[in-house]
C-alpha positions in Angstrom: 22.4 33.5 -30.6 26.1 33.7 -32.6 27.0 31.7 -35.4 22.5 31.8 -36.3 21.3 33.3 -38.9 19.0 31.9 -42.1 21.8 30.7 -44.2 23.0 28.5 -41.5 18.8 27.7 -40.3 18.9 26.5 -44.5 22.2 24.7 -44.8 21.0 22.2 -41.9 17.4 22.0 -42.8 18.7 21.4 -46.9 15.7 24.0 -47.4 16.2 27.2 -48.8 13.6 29.5 -48.5 14.5 30.5 -45.3 13.9 34.5 -44.7 15.0 35.6 -41.4 15.4 33.9 -38.3 15.1 35.3 -34.3 16.5 33.8 -31.3 14.7 33.5 -28.0 16.4 32.0 -25.2 15.0 29.2 -23.5 17.7 28.7 -20.2 16.9 26.5 -17.3 15.3 23.6 -20.3 17.1 21.4 -22.3 18.1 18.6 -19.8 22.6 18.6 -18.6 25.1 20.3 -20.0 22.6 21.1 -22.5 21.4 24.9 -23.8 18.7 25.3 -25.4 17.2 28.0 -28.2 13.9 29.0 -29.5 14.4 29.5 -33.1 11.2 31.4 -34.3 11.5 30.8 -38.9 10.1 32.5 -40.8 10.4 31.2 -44.9 9.9 33.3 -48.0 6.4 32.8 -48.5 5.3 34.2 -45.5 5.0 31.2 -43.2 6.1 31.0 -39.6 7.3 28.2 -37.6 9.0 27.6 -34.1 12.0 25.8 -33.9 14.0 24.5 -30.6 18.0 24.7 -31.5 19.3 22.1 -28.3 23.5 21.8 -28.4 26.9 21.4 -26.4 27.8 23.8 -23.8 30.9 24.4 -25.2 32.1 25.8 -22.3 31.9 21.6 -20.8 33.2 20.0 -24.2 35.8 17.4 -21.7 32.5 17.0 -19.6 30.4 16.7 -22.3 32.7 14.0 -24.2 33.5 12.1 -20.6 29.2 11.9 -20.1 29.0 10.9 -23.8 26.2 13.7 -24.3 26.3 13.9 -28.0 24.4 10.3 -28.3 20.9 12.2 -28.3 22.0 13.2 -31.4 23.3 9.9 -33.4 20.2 8.7 -31.3 17.8 11.0 -33.2 19.6 10.3 -36.5 19.4 6.5 -36.7 15.4 6.1 -34.5 14.0 9.5 -35.5 12.2 8.0 -38.7 11.4 4.7 -37.1 7.8 4.2 -37.6 8.7 2.6 -33.6 9.2 6.0 -32.6 7.5 8.2 -34.4 4.5 8.8 -31.8 6.6 9.2 -29.2 9.8 11.5 -29.8 9.8 15.1 -31.5 10.1 16.0 -34.9 13.5 16.3 -35.6 14.8 18.3 -39.1 18.4 18.1 -37.9 20.9 15.9 -35.3 24.6 15.4 -35.3 26.9 14.7 -32.7 30.8 13.5 -32.5 31.3 11.7 -29.2 35.0 12.0 -29.5 34.5 15.7 -28.7 31.4 15.7 -26.9 29.6 18.0 -29.5 26.1 18.1 -30.7 23.5 20.0 -32.6 20.0 18.9 -33.1 17.0 21.2 -34.3 13.7 19.9 -33.4 10.3 20.8 -32.8 9.0 23.1 -30.6 6.7 21.7 -27.8 5.9 24.9 -26.2 2.3 24.0 -26.1 2.3 20.6 -24.4 2.8 19.7 -20.4 5.6 18.9 -19.0 3.9 15.6 -17.5 5.9 15.7 -14.0 4.1 18.9 -12.9 1.1 16.1 -12.9 2.9 14.7 -9.6 2.1 16.9 -7.3 4.2 19.7 -5.3 6.2 17.3 -3.3 8.1 16.1 -6.1 11.9 18.9 -6.2 10.6 19.6 -10.3 8.0 21.1 -8.3 8.8 23.3 -5.8 7.6 26.3 -5.8 5.1 26.0 -9.1 1.9 27.2 -9.5 0.8 23.0 -11.0 -2.8 24.3 -11.9 -1.5 27.1 -13.9 1.7 24.8 -15.4 -1.0 21.9 -16.5 -3.8 25.0 -17.5 -6.5 23.1 -15.4 -5.6 19.9 -16.1 -4.6 18.6 -12.7 -7.6 18.6 -11.3 -8.9 16.1 -14.6 -5.7 14.4 -15.3 -4.6 12.2 -12.5 -0.5 11.0 -11.9 -1.4 7.4 -11.6 -3.2 8.8 -16.1 -0.1 9.9 -16.1 2.0 7.2 -15.5 0.0 4.5 -17.6 0.3 6.2 -20.7 4.1 6.6 -20.2 4.0 2.7 -19.8 2.3 2.0 -22.8 4.9 4.7 -25.0 7.9 2.6 -22.9 6.7 -0.7 -23.4 6.2 0.4 -28.1 10.0 1.0 -27.4 10.7 -2.2 -25.7 8.8 -4.3 -27.6 10.6 -3.4 -30.7 13.8 -4.1 -30.1 13.5 -6.4 -26.9 17.1 -8.6 -26.6 17.6 -7.2 -30.1 21.0 -8.1 -30.2 21.4 -5.9 -33.5 22.0 -3.2 -30.8 25.6 -4.7 -30.4 26.6 -4.3 -34.0 29.4 -1.3 -34.6 26.8 0.8 -35.6 25.1 1.3 -32.1 29.3 1.2 -30.3 27.2 5.1 -29.3 24.7 3.3 -27.2 25.4 2.5 -23.2 26.4 -0.6 -23.0 25.6 -2.0 -26.0 28.8 -4.0 -25.8 27.7 -6.1 -22.9 25.4 -7.9 -25.3 28.6 -9.5 -26.7 29.6 -10.0 -22.8 32.2 -7.2 -23.6 32.6 -3.9 -22.0 33.8 -4.7 -18.6 35.9 -1.3 -18.5 32.6 0.9 -19.1 30.6 -1.1 -16.1 33.5 -1.1 -13.4 33.9 2.8 -14.2 30.1 2.9 -13.5 30.2 0.9 -10.3 33.7 3.4 -9.6 31.4 6.6 -9.9 29.0 5.2 -7.5 31.5 3.5 -5.2 33.4 6.9 -5.2 30.6 9.7 -4.7 29.3 7.1 -1.7 32.5 7.1 0.0 33.0 11.3 0.0 30.2 12.0 1.2 30.7 13.5 4.7 27.2 11.8 6.2 26.9 14.3 9.5 27.0 17.1 7.7 25.8 16.5 4.7 22.1 18.4 5.7 20.2 14.7 5.3 19.2 12.7 7.7 20.4 9.6 5.9 18.2 6.1 7.4 20.6 3.8 8.6 18.8 0.7 6.4 19.3 3.1 3.6 22.9 2.7 4.0 22.9 -0.7 4.7 21.5 -1.0 1.5 23.4 1.0 -0.3 26.6 -0.3 1.5 25.9 -3.9 0.3 24.6 -2.9 -3.1 28.2 -1.3 -3.9 30.0 -4.1 -2.0 28.2 -6.7 -4.1 29.6 -4.4 -7.3 33.2 -4.1 -6.0 33.3 -7.6 -5.4 35.6 -9.8 -7.7 33.6 -11.7 -10.2 31.0 -8.7 -9.9 30.8 -8.1 -14.0 30.2 -11.7 -14.2 27.2 -11.8 -12.3 26.3 -8.7 -14.2 26.9 -10.7 -17.3 25.4 -13.6 -15.6 22.3 -11.5 -15.1 22.4 -10.5 -19.0 21.7 -13.9 -20.3 18.4 -14.0 -18.8 17.3 -10.1 -18.2 14.3 -8.5 -20.1 16.8 -5.7 -21.7 16.3 -4.2 -24.3 16.8 -0.2 -26.1 16.1 1.7 -22.9 15.6 6.1 -22.4 18.1 5.6 -19.0 16.6 8.2 -17.9 13.1 8.2 -17.5 11.2 10.1 -15.2 8.0 12.5 -15.8 9.9 15.7 -16.1 11.4 14.3 -19.4 8.3 13.6 -20.5 5.7 16.3 -22.3 2.1 15.2 -22.3 0.1 16.8 -25.1 -3.5 16.3 -23.8 -6.7 16.6 -25.3 -8.9 19.6 -25.7 -11.3 17.5 -23.8 -9.3 15.4 -21.4 -12.8 13.3 -20.7 -13.0 11.9 -23.9 -9.8 9.6 -22.3 -6.4 7.9 -21.8 -6.1 6.9 -25.3 -6.1 10.7 -26.5 -3.2 11.3 -24.3 0.7 11.2 -25.4 4.0 11.6 -24.2 6.8 12.9 -26.0 10.1 11.3 -24.6 13.1 14.4 -24.3 16.5 14.3 -23.5 18.0 10.4 -24.7 21.5 11.4 -23.9 21.9 8.3 -21.4 20.0 6.0 -24.2 21.0 2.4 -24.1 21.1 -1.2 -23.2 18.7 -2.1 -20.3 15.6 -3.4 -18.3 12.4 -1.7 -19.5 10.4 -2.8 -15.8 13.4 -1.5 -14.3 12.7 2.0 -16.4 8.7 1.7 -14.9 10.4 2.1 -11.3 12.2 4.8 -12.2 9.9 6.7 -13.2 7.3 6.0 -10.3 10.0 6.7 -7.6 11.8 10.1 -9.0 8.0 11.7 -9.0 5.2 9.8 -7.1 3.9 10.0 -3.4 5.6 6.9 -1.9 1.7 5.6 -0.5 0.0 6.2 -3.9 3.0 4.3 -5.7 2.5 1.3 -3.7 -1.3 2.0 -4.2 -1.1 1.8 -7.8 2.2 0.4 -9.1 0.9 -3.2 -9.7 -1.6 -1.2 -12.2 0.6 0.5 -13.9 3.1 -2.5 -14.2 0.1 -4.5 -15.7 -0.4 -2.0 -18.2 3.0 -1.5 -18.9 3.4 -5.8 -19.3 -0.2 -5.9 -21.5 1.3 -3.0 -24.0 4.7 -4.8 -24.3 2.6 -8.7 -24.9 0.6 -6.2 -27.1 3.7 -5.2 -29.2 5.7 -8.1 -29.1 3.5 -11.5 -28.5 6.4 -13.2 -28.2 7.7 -11.3 -24.7 5.4 -13.9 -22.9 7.5 -17.0 -23.8 10.2 -15.9 -22.6 9.0 -13.5 -19.2 5.9 -13.5 -17.6 4.3 -11.3 -15.3 5.6 -12.0 -12.5 9.4 -12.0 -13.6 8.5 -9.0 -14.8 6.6 -7.8 -11.3 10.3 -8.8 -9.9 12.3 -7.3 -12.1 10.6 -4.2 -11.6 11.0 -4.5 -7.5 14.8 -5.8 -7.5 15.9 -3.9 -10.6 14.1 -1.1 -10.1 15.6 -0.8 -6.5 19.1 -2.1 -7.5 18.9 1.2 -9.9 18.3 3.5 -7.2 20.8 2.3 -4.8 23.7 3.1 -7.6 22.1 6.3 -8.4 21.4 7.6 -4.9 25.1 8.2 -4.4 25.7 10.4 -7.6 22.3 12.2 -6.6 24.0 12.9 -3.2 27.2 14.4 -4.4 25.5 16.8 -7.2 22.5 17.6 -5.4 21.7 20.1 -2.2 20.4 19.0 0.5 16.7 19.4 0.7 16.7 17.3 -3.3 18.8 15.0 -2.0 16.6 14.4 1.0 13.5 14.1 -0.7 15.0 10.9 -3.2 16.5 9.2 -0.3 12.5 9.3 1.3 11.5 8.4 -2.3 14.3 5.3 -1.8 13.8 4.1 1.4 9.7 3.7 1.1 9.9 1.9 -2.0 12.3 -0.7 -0.2 9.9 -0.3 2.7 7.0 -1.2 0.7 8.5 -4.1 -0.7 10.4 -5.1 2.3 13.7 -5.7 0.6 16.7 -6.6 2.9 20.7 -5.1 2.3 22.1 -9.0 2.3 19.3 -10.6 -0.5 17.7 -7.5 -2.6 14.7 -10.2 -2.3 11.3 -9.9 -1.4 9.7 -11.2 2.0 6.5 -10.6 1.5 3.7 -11.4 -1.9 2.5 -7.3 -2.7 -1.1 -6.8 -2.3 -4.2 -8.9 -2.7 -2.9 -10.5 -6.0 -1.5 -13.7 -4.2 -2.4 -15.9 -7.6 0.0 -14.0 -9.6 3.0 -14.8 -7.5 1.7 -18.1 -6.1 0.5 -19.8 -9.4 4.1 -20.5 -11.3 5.5 -21.1 -7.5 2.2 -23.6 -7.4 2.4 -25.2 -10.6 6.2 -26.3 -10.5 5.6 -27.5 -7.1 3.5 -29.7 -7.8 5.2 -31.0 -11.3 7.9 -31.7 -9.0 6.1 -33.4 -6.4 3.6 -35.6 -9.0 7.5 -36.8 -10.3 9.1 -37.4 -6.7 5.3 -39.2 -6.1 2.9 -40.3 -8.9 -0.4 -39.3 -6.6 -3.1 -42.8 -6.6 -6.5 -42.4 -7.7 -9.2 -43.7 -5.3 -13.0 -44.7 -6.7 -13.6 -42.2 -3.4 -12.2 -39.0 -5.0 -14.3 -37.1 -6.6 -12.7 -33.9 -8.3 -12.4 -31.4 -5.8 -15.5 -31.7 -3.6 -14.5 -31.7 0.3 -18.2 -33.3 1.3 -20.6 -35.6 1.3 -24.0 -33.8 1.6 -26.7 -35.9 2.5 -30.1 -34.0 1.8 -32.5 -35.3 4.6 -35.5 -32.7 3.4 -37.6 -30.8 5.3 -39.0 -33.6 7.8 -36.3 -34.0 10.1 -36.9 -31.5 12.9 -33.9 -30.3 15.6 -34.1 -27.3 17.1 -34.6 -23.8 15.6 -32.0 -23.2 13.8 -29.5 -21.1 15.9 -27.3 -23.3 16.5 -26.9 -26.0 20.0 -23.6 -24.5 22.9 -22.6 -28.4 22.0 -21.5 -26.9 18.7 -19.0 -24.3 20.2 -15.3 -25.2 20.2 -13.6 -25.9 23.3 -12.5 -22.7 24.1 -16.0 -21.0 22.8 -19.1 -19.8 25.0 -22.4 -17.4 24.1 -21.5 -13.9 25.8 -24.4 -11.7 26.6 -25.3 -8.1 24.9 -25.9 -5.7 27.4 -25.9 -2.1 25.9 -24.3 -0.5 22.7 -24.0 3.3 21.9 -22.8 4.9 19.0 -19.6 6.8 20.0 -20.0 9.5 17.2 -22.1 12.6 15.9 -25.1 11.5 13.2 -23.6 13.7 10.8 -20.0 11.7 11.4 -22.1 8.3 11.3 -23.4 9.2 8.0 -20.9 10.9 6.2 -17.8 9.4 7.5 -18.0 6.4 9.6 -20.2 5.4 12.5 -18.3 3.7 16.2 -20.1 1.7 18.3 -19.5 1.0 21.9 -20.7 -2.8 22.3 -20.9 -4.0 26.4 -20.6 -8.0 26.5 -21.4 -10.1 29.2 -19.1 -13.1 29.8 -20.4 -16.7 31.1 -18.6 -17.1 35.0 -16.7 -19.3 33.5 -14.3 -16.7 31.8 -12.5 -14.3 32.6 -9.6 -12.0 30.6 -6.8 -9.2 31.5 -6.8 -5.6 30.4 -5.3 -6.0 26.6 -6.8 -9.2 25.6 -8.1 -10.1 22.5 -12.0 -11.2 22.0 -12.7 -13.4 18.6 -16.3 -12.8 17.8 -18.1 -15.5 15.1 -20.4 -12.9 13.2 -23.9 -14.6 11.4 -24.8 -13.8 8.0 -27.9 -11.3 7.6 -31.1 -13.1 8.3 -32.9 -10.8 5.3 -30.0 -11.8 2.9 -29.9 -15.4 3.7 -33.6 -15.5 2.7 -32.9 -13.9 -0.4 -29.8 -16.5 -0.9 -31.7 -19.5 0.0 -35.3 -19.0 -1.5 -34.9 -16.7 -4.1 -30.9 -17.6 -5.5 -31.0 -21.3 -5.1 -34.5 -22.0 -5.1 -34.5 -24.2 -1.8 -36.6 -23.9 2.2 -34.8 -22.9 4.8 -35.6 -25.6 7.0 -34.3 -28.3 4.6 -32.0 -30.2 6.7 -28.4 -30.8 5.4 -26.0 -33.8 7.1 -22.5 -32.9 5.8 -19.6 -35.6 6.3 -16.0 -34.4 5.1 -14.2 -37.2 2.6 -11.6 -39.1 3.4 -8.5 -37.8 4.8 -9.9 -34.1 4.9 -10.9 -32.5 8.4 -14.5 -30.7 8.2 -15.7 -27.2 10.5 -19.2 -28.5 9.9 -21.0 -30.3 13.1 -21.5 -33.9 12.8 -25.4 -33.2 12.9 -27.7 -32.4 10.7 -27.7 -28.9 9.8 -30.9 -26.6 8.6 -29.9 -24.6 5.2 -30.6 -21.5 7.8 -28.0 -22.3 9.9 -25.8 -23.3 7.4 -25.4 -20.4 5.4 -26.5 -18.4 8.6 -23.1 -19.7 10.4 -20.8 -21.7 8.9 -20.9 -20.5 5.0 -20.2 -16.7 4.1 -21.8 -15.3 0.9 -20.9 -11.9 1.9 -17.5 -12.9 1.2 -15.2 -12.0 -2.2 -15.4 -15.3 -3.1 -12.1 -17.3 -5.1 -10.9 -18.0 -8.3 -12.5 -21.5 -7.9 -15.9 -20.5 -6.6 -16.1 -19.6 -10.6 -14.8 -22.9 -11.8 -17.8 -24.2 -10.4 -20.1 -22.2 -11.4 -18.9 -22.1 -15.0 -19.4 -25.7 -14.9 -23.1 -25.5 -14.2 -24.5 -23.4 -16.5 -26.1 -23.6 -20.0 -25.3 -20.2 -20.8 -23.0 -19.6 -23.1 -22.1 -15.6 -22.1 -22.0 -16.8 -19.0 -20.0 -19.7 -19.0 -17.3 -18.2 -21.5 -17.2 -14.7 -18.4 -16.7 -17.4 -16.2 -14.5 -19.6 -17.4 -12.5 -15.9 -17.8 -12.9 -15.5 -14.5 -11.8 -18.8 -13.4 -8.1 -18.9 -16.0 -4.7 -18.1 -14.5 -3.9 -16.1 -17.5 -3.0 -12.6 -16.5 -5.9 -10.6 -18.3 -8.2 -13.0 -16.5 -6.3 -12.2 -13.4 -6.7 -8.4 -13.5 -10.6 -8.7 -15.1 -11.6 -10.7 -12.0 -9.7 -8.4 -9.5 -11.9 -5.4 -11.1 -14.9 -7.2 -10.9 -14.7 -8.8 -7.6 -11.9 -7.8 -5.2 -11.7 -3.7 -5.7 -15.2 -4.1 -6.1 -15.3 -6.8 -3.4 -18.5 -8.4 -4.7 -19.4 -11.1 -2.5 -20.5 -14.2 -3.8 -24.2 -14.3 -3.2 -23.8 -11.0 -5.8 -21.5 -13.0 -8.2 -24.7 -16.0 -8.4 -27.2 -12.8 -8.9 -25.4 -11.6 -11.3 -24.6 -14.9 -13.3 -28.2 -15.9 -12.3 -28.5 -19.1 -14.9 -25.6 -21.0 -13.3 -26.5 -23.2 -10.1 -24.4 -26.1 -8.7 -25.7 -28.7 -6.8 -25.5 -28.1 -3.0 -22.4 -30.3 -2.3 -20.3 -28.7 -5.4 -21.8 -25.5 -3.5 -20.6 -26.1 -0.2 -16.9 -27.0 -1.3 -16.9 -23.5 -3.3 -18.1 -21.0 -1.2 -15.9 -19.3 1.9 -16.0 -20.3 5.8 -17.4 -17.8 7.5 -14.7 -16.3 9.7 -14.7 -15.0 12.9 -12.4 -11.4 13.5 -10.8 -10.3 16.4 -11.2 -7.1 18.5 -8.8 -5.8 21.0 -11.0 -5.6 24.2 -11.2 -2.0 25.2 -12.3 -2.4 28.9 -10.0 -4.1 32.3 -12.0 -6.3 33.6 -12.4 -4.7 37.1 -13.7 -1.5 35.4 -17.4 -1.9 36.1 -16.2 -4.3 39.1 -15.9 -1.7 42.1 -13.3 -2.4 44.9 -14.5 -3.4 47.9 -15.6 -1.2 50.7 -12.6 -0.6 53.2 -10.7 2.1 54.5 -8.0 3.7 52.9 -5.0 5.6 54.1 -5.5 9.1 55.0 -4.3 11.4 52.9 -5.1 9.8 49.7 -6.6 12.4 47.4 -10.4 11.5 47.5 -9.2 7.9 45.7 -13.0 6.4 47.2 -14.8 9.5 45.1 -13.2 8.6 42.1 -13.2 5.0 41.6 -17.1 5.2 43.1 -17.8 8.4 39.7 -15.2 6.5 37.6 -17.2 2.8 38.3 -20.5 2.1 37.5 -21.7 0.9 40.3 -23.2 -3.3 40.8 -26.8 -1.2 41.2 -26.9 0.8 38.3 -26.9 3.8 40.3 -22.9 5.4 38.7 -23.4 8.8 38.2 -20.6 9.5 35.9 -21.8 9.9 31.8 -20.8 5.9 31.2 -22.6 4.9 33.7 -26.3 7.4 32.5 -25.2 5.8 29.3 -25.8 2.1 31.6 -28.9 3.1 33.4 -30.6 3.7 29.7 -29.5 0.2 27.9 -30.9 -1.5 31.3 -27.6 -2.9 31.7 -26.0 -4.5 34.6 -23.1 -4.6 35.8 -21.4 -7.3 36.2 -18.0 -8.5 37.1 -17.4 -10.5 33.5 -18.1 -7.7 30.8 -16.3 -6.1 28.6 -16.5 -3.4 25.9 -15.6 -4.0 22.4 -14.9 -0.2 20.1 -16.1 -1.5 16.9 -15.4 0.3 13.9 -18.8 0.1 11.6 -17.9 -0.9 8.2 -19.6 0.9 5.6 -18.5 1.8 2.2 -18.9 2.9 -1.3 -16.8 1.4 -4.1 -16.0 3.3 -7.4 -18.7 2.0 -8.9 -21.4 3.0 -6.5 -21.9 0.0 -5.0 -22.7 0.2 -0.7 -20.5 -2.6 1.0 -21.1 -4.0 4.2 -18.7 -5.4 6.8 -20.2 -8.3 8.2 -19.2 -9.0 11.7 -19.3 -4.9 12.5 -23.0 -4.4 10.7 -23.6 -7.9 13.3 -22.9 -6.6 16.8 -24.1 -2.9 15.2 -27.8 -4.4 15.0 -27.7 -7.3 17.5 -30.4 -6.4 20.1 -30.0 -6.2 23.7 -29.9 -9.8 25.7 -28.8 -11.8 22.1 -26.3 -14.0 22.4 -23.4 -13.8 20.3 -20.5 -17.3 19.6 -17.2 -15.3 20.8 -13.6 -17.0 22.1 -11.1 -14.8 24.0 -7.4 -14.9 22.7 -4.5 -13.6 24.5 -3.5 -9.8 23.9 0.2 -8.7 22.5 -0.1 -5.6 25.1 0.4 -6.5 29.1 0.4 -3.3 31.5 4.0 -3.4 33.0 4.7 -2.7 36.8 3.7 0.3 37.8 7.0 1.9 38.0 7.2 1.6 34.4 5.8 4.5 32.8 4.1 3.9 29.6 3.8 6.1 26.3 0.9 4.9 23.9 -0.2 6.1 20.5 -3.1 5.2 19.1 -5.5 7.0 16.6 -8.7 6.0 16.0 -10.2 2.9 17.1 -6.6 1.5 17.7 -7.2 2.9 21.2 -9.2 0.1 22.3 -6.2 -2.1 23.9 -4.9 1.4 25.3 -8.0 2.4 27.3 -8.5 -1.2 28.5 -4.6 -0.7 30.2 -5.3 3.2 31.2 -8.4 2.0 32.9 -6.3 -1.2 34.8 -4.0 1.7 35.6 -5.4 3.7 37.1 -7.3 0.9 39.3 -3.5 0.2 40.6 -2.7 3.5 41.5 -6.5 3.9 43.2 -5.2 0.3 45.3 -2.1 1.9 46.2 -0.8 2.8 49.3 1.0 6.1 47.7 -0.4 7.5 44.5 -0.1 11.3 44.6 -1.3 13.6 41.8 2.1 13.5 39.5 4.0 16.3 38.3 3.5 17.3 34.3 6.9 15.8 32.9 6.2 12.4 34.9 3.2 11.9 34.0 2.6 8.6 31.4 1.3 9.6 27.8 -1.4 9.3 25.8 -1.8 10.3 22.0 -5.2 9.9 20.0 -6.0 11.1 16.7 -9.9 11.6 15.2 -10.7 13.6 12.6 -13.3 15.9 14.3 -13.3 17.0 18.0 -17.2 17.6 17.8 -17.6 14.2 15.1 -15.3 11.5 16.0 -14.0 12.0 19.9 -14.4 8.1 20.9 -15.3 8.7 24.5 -14.6 12.1 24.9 -15.8 12.4 28.4 -13.0 9.7 30.1 -10.0 10.6 29.1 -9.4 14.5 32.0 -10.9 11.8 34.6 -7.3 10.4 34.3 -5.7 13.3 34.6 -3.5 12.7 38.0 -1.2 11.0 36.4 -1.8 10.3 32.6 -1.2 13.0 30.3 -3.4 13.0 26.8 -3.2 15.2 23.8 -5.2 14.6 20.6 -5.3 15.3 16.8 -8.1 16.1 15.7 -6.8 16.3 11.9 -9.3 18.3 10.1 -10.3 21.2 12.5 -7.7 23.2 11.3 -8.4 25.2 8.0 -4.9 25.8 7.5 -3.4 22.2 8.3 -3.6 18.2 8.8 -2.4 17.5 12.7 -1.9 14.0 13.5 -0.6 12.1 16.6 2.9 12.6 15.0 3.1 16.0 15.3 1.7 15.6 18.8 4.7 13.8 19.3 7.4 16.3 17.6 5.4 19.1 19.9 5.9 17.5 23.7 9.3 15.8 22.7 11.0 16.4 26.1 8.2 14.9 27.6 8.1 11.7 25.0 12.2 11.5 25.7 12.1 11.3 29.7 9.9 8.6 29.7 12.2 6.7 27.3 14.5 7.7 29.0 12.5 6.3 32.6 12.1 2.9 30.7 8.7 3.8 29.2 6.9 0.8 27.7 5.8 2.0 24.0 1.8 0.5 22.6 1.7 2.2 19.0 -2.3 0.4 17.6 -3.7 1.4 15.2 -3.7 0.8 11.6 0.1 -0.7 10.0 -0.1 1.8 7.4 1.3 4.6 7.3 1.0 5.3 10.6 3.2 3.0 12.9 5.8 4.2 10.8 5.6 8.0 10.7 5.0 7.6 14.5 8.6 5.4 14.3 10.1 8.4 12.4 8.4 11.4 15.2 10.3 9.2 17.8 13.7 9.4 16.0 13.4 12.8 15.6 12.9 14.2 19.1 15.4 11.3 20.5 17.5 13.9 18.0 16.6 17.0 19.2 15.8 16.7 22.4 18.1 14.1 23.7 21.2 14.9 21.4 21.4 11.8 19.3 22.1 11.1 15.8 19.6 9.7 13.2 21.5 6.4 13.4 21.9 6.3 17.0 18.3 7.3 17.9 17.1 4.8 15.1 19.1 2.1 16.9 17.8 2.4 20.5 14.2 2.6 19.5 15.0 -1.0 17.5 16.6 -2.1 20.5 13.0 -1.4 22.3 11.2 -3.4 19.2 13.7 -6.2 19.6 13.2 -6.3 23.3 9.4 -6.0 23.1 9.4 -3.2 25.1 8.2 -1.1 21.6 4.7 -3.3 20.8 3.0 -2.5 17.8 -0.8 -4.2 17.2 -1.8 -2.8 13.9 -4.3 -4.4 11.5 -5.4 -3.9 8.1 
């Protein structure tokens, strides 16, 4: 490289023993507009070292000056020797920069042995396209996850942010080169408006129709709104008002994984504390929001599904580290405030940044960042109007609720001081009268008079597994359970059955007899305290019935449960731990989440772990979760197993009566189909008042290798034929439209339940119709099913071909392909022309199954086929589908 010599380097390093210097080009590295060269240095004593020379681009001085890229050198001058930065900065031997010219020269540590941390985030990121990531990470990506890297990055960022948290020293003249340093003193309006103007000008210059990017209308609305708010009069004043209370600090300014180098231990199993990140490319260093930095890090590289799952864990790691380095921060910023700044601030930063990316990046890369930002906005339910969340994230409700609730109770107490009476007894909701074993009232299984007005007892008449043995044992089992209703009950296709399960008898016996040291045949009478309602009947209950039907010892308990246990143990270690779980501190909530919620640890298991805690029965009844019902979409039409009256049919009916006889198990149980044979084997007698449930059996293993069983699904699976189950009926969200309205149904997995009922009902409608010919392919209704394996979990696989005269069934078996996974959205695109024809004909769209991420992926697939086969723009296609949603012609019936 021109100008590089031993004498030149000796002067910069301030040493006289440099013998020689060889140069090695490092094209493609070095950040924005900053060429880098590896210097292979030999000293007079024969010692050798590899350094890196980073400098400005001599051909782009004006741009360097405009962007202030020399600030990186000034940052190293000011902070490279600071103890705070010692572990996260490369070693720097020389740094000089001039903001007036944009020139800089840096001699720094060669990090060739480190690994760019972005390589651990998978192939989706543009930085990783067409790269062998296993080779790039030296095989460590198989052992070190993106979450591991994100948590190390969060700790590194927190150390910096804690050291300079709201530090007004950053506003002094010596730091005028920092981006935004003048904002601390309420100055710098021109700079702030210039930054907003850059984004606005870039956005206004975009030709969306020809940009090569599928711009989502919702994302465009969000960016339009953000730019509009910044443009409004008083925008800078609003920004300064935010600065007065914001968690600003010294921030990197471009904090993403590609700017972080990972120093990994030789043995990655040694633990996260051994991993270390070196932060590079400080050209944008300045004053900003710490939580926003974490949002930039995760949004830029991490898969949206993974990010939504782990972001709370990463931000808690950040907040814990922040507080450990600077405990005073907890007094001015709670974790809840940190979380809100992460969400709203992260979205705000990216909506400002997105227009700049769109004008400076290739379309494919822009599309990636577009999708990343859109997923973040949707995860947190942000709106263009307010940029505020409309829902609380994940299971950690208490982390959001506690501060709000404390403020609410304080305010209410000021408005209306509470009046205590002698009847108040703390938090206990019920009075419990213990009657002993002398009282006898039935067998403890409950009486029909205890049923609510809409309740009834349904009889189990048949059941069978719908999966292969291998799939049932290795993945999940799914059962069809047939129930007979009382003659006074009726339902419609699309309705929901509410099931009240009972706790497994062996578990009830262990809990009552061994844990509580009571008898199952002891009786109690439970009355609500004044002003409270009661879920218990007024009659006496045996402990067997109480813990089988009313209290759920298999449920994950609340924080209050731990509080009650802590009051009734004399063991100091147990009391301390229970009190910790019951407290409101961030650390306690984390610990409770890990111990209880993530592990799905039940109330019974908690009492087994803390065996010294034995609260009295009255306190335990108030603290335990109530047993709640579960809701299942009914998977059959009420008329499917009720043959139509034998009557003559018009000629030319394509053999309709043979269809009906073939499909519908007869009253005498002599049906000839697979369905009929199964019913015969189970001893089931067909009835007009029977229904099917398609039940996914919940049996899972936690991260600590604990087995967790779903209460209701296993209750139904284990129920004997002839057993009675407490139920009620609810109207469902799906209704069968008139016969001339096409159906377009998407229902992977057990989501097929309501659609199976609708298919059966429509088939019977066609059989009754005077004109039900076989339809041409393009006019048939569409059903999209999704399973893992054709031979493993193809639910009701023997049935679907029966409806081929009017229904086109497409099945995605996601794991049956060696080269790729196939999902329902892929099949929608394959038959896109057929989909569009049905939509044009006024089809009703039903999407059923798990709520994340399938429904949004299906929506996107419909948008794509409307673009391709109807010639609509992305925006018009999305608007058309949203209109269907608003008019209840596109309905999502999802759970989870």
